[in-house]
Phi, psi and omega in degrees: 000151181285146176292156181305325182296339179260321187277333185286321181305316177297325178295317180297316180298320180294317179295322178295319177296320179299317179294323179295324179287333179281337187303315180298342182281350180051047179288151178295155182304330180303333181274325187262333184301318179300324179291318177300318179297318178297317179299315180299316180296317181293324178299315180292320179297319180296317180298310180297315181296321181296315181294316182289327176295321177298316178301319177298320177296321181293325179298330181273354186293332182301327183290344181265003181295129182258346184062023178269122187270140171251117188266134175222179182295333183266002180135202182220145174210165179269187179284354187304310180303319179292322178297316179296318180296315180297323179299319179294313181298316182296323184277336186249002184298337183275356191283338185304311181289329180290318182286327182303132180269119179264163182310131178089353182262153172282146174295129190298334182256023186289342177264127182301319182299319180290319179300317179296320181294320179295317178299322178297317179296321179292322176299317178298325178300312181289323178294334176294325174300316179297319179296323178299316178299313182298320179299315181294323184288324192242001178288154177305143187262121175297144182297331186274000186294134182227167173217159174216164179249151180228147176280155181268066180250191178304320173264087189290355178246024177283109185285132175250002173228139177293151181299145177216164182297134179271132180275166177300318180297320179294323177299316179299318183291320178295318178295325177297318178293318178298322178298321179297317179296319180297314182293314188279330189236303191293309184298314177301321179295315182295317178298317178298319180295319179295321178292325177293330178290341180118004176294140180300167181311125183269004183308320182299337183251354185296318183297317181291323178295312179298320180299320180297318180289322178294325176297319179294319177302313180299318180295318179295318178299315182296311183292318178297317179299317178295321181299309184283330177297317181298320179300320183283307189287340179294342183257348189298309187296315181295323181283330178300320183262018175279168178058031173080007180286133170223165179286340188256331191243005181295123187258331185278134176288130184292143174235349181215171178286159185285161179298319183299327180290320178297322178297316177302313185295317180297321178292320179295323178298316180294317180296316180298319178300316180295319178297314182292332179282322188259311185218071185299333182301330186257004184298318183293314183293322180290313182290335173294319177295318180294319177301319177298318180296319179296315180298321178296318182292316179297317179297320180298314181298317181295317183289332181286345179282116181246019182247012177084175182230136169289160182300317183290322178294318179297319179295320179298316179298318180295319178298311181299313185293317180294318179299313182293321180297319178291320182297320185260027182299331179295337183247016182289139171237168178301321182291314181294321178297319178298318181290318177299314180296327178298317179296320178293316182298325180288320187268330186303319180299343181274353180280135178299146184304322181294333182264339186298329181287345183273353182305309183298319183291324178294316178298315181296321178300316181290330174296319179295323181287336187239044180298329179298317179301316182292326179292332180293331184253020177240115179206000000 
């Protein structure tokens, strides 16, 4: 059987035609009022059923996510925002005639209680979109899940990369980009369309809907930042002390930055590229958080050493920290700068006076050798 949102509009139209045919007969109200009451009841039932049916469709939308990216100049997103928008349009397209008040009919929203209930149902509809995003971002990931990217050409789904396994971090980033599209484009369009259909002013629920999506955005930024930070900082300590390096016995005077630092930088370049491709709006805030995490880990390792520093080891730490601080200046925060300076302040006094003046020249030399790295973080 057809759902009420589909079956009721034709019934309402038939009853309206029936009433129009009765009008020339000038029948007493006792004959026509019950039909008018039925039409009014069905109009309200149809409106409520359509909105709730749409919400049900949105709940199922997560299962249709393909993780296939459509790339544009402003970032990348999947078909999910468009799918959610189309679901609303398909389910509510019949409401205009149902809401419209014809001669002799009561205005469908004339009762405050019904108007409040409809606004609540519409709010639930939009919050369901937010719930769909959250479900996709944080649900357990099937091993076979893949994603691909597509160019934004006439064939907007023309894949230019073969499918590959999607990581948890990439899922979070794609959901973050989809949330941005929903907040900036889809939700305002859908709200405008509902108001054009005759739904009362949606202003009372707009703030709460936007707040729900912004909360999800904040959560996605936080979890994604933690995810990629953990991948980077989990390797710092083991790589710092590889190849025989220790804080106490390092004999060779440093001439270049350490291997562990190059590993950090290469990973950051890849992460920044992914951010700028998928969700450029959040690249600065996310990489600022990651920079803070790196600064915290380096500071922790330096502070945990209670056996002193050889002059060369102290100089190496100062070179590495100063180089990294300059490299990531675009993502510097007061907290990360304080932590980087803390590491330098702890180690610098251990450098022999004859070597302390060479710190700046070693850093500058390495900057000249690694201009490509600096160009990656300048935009």
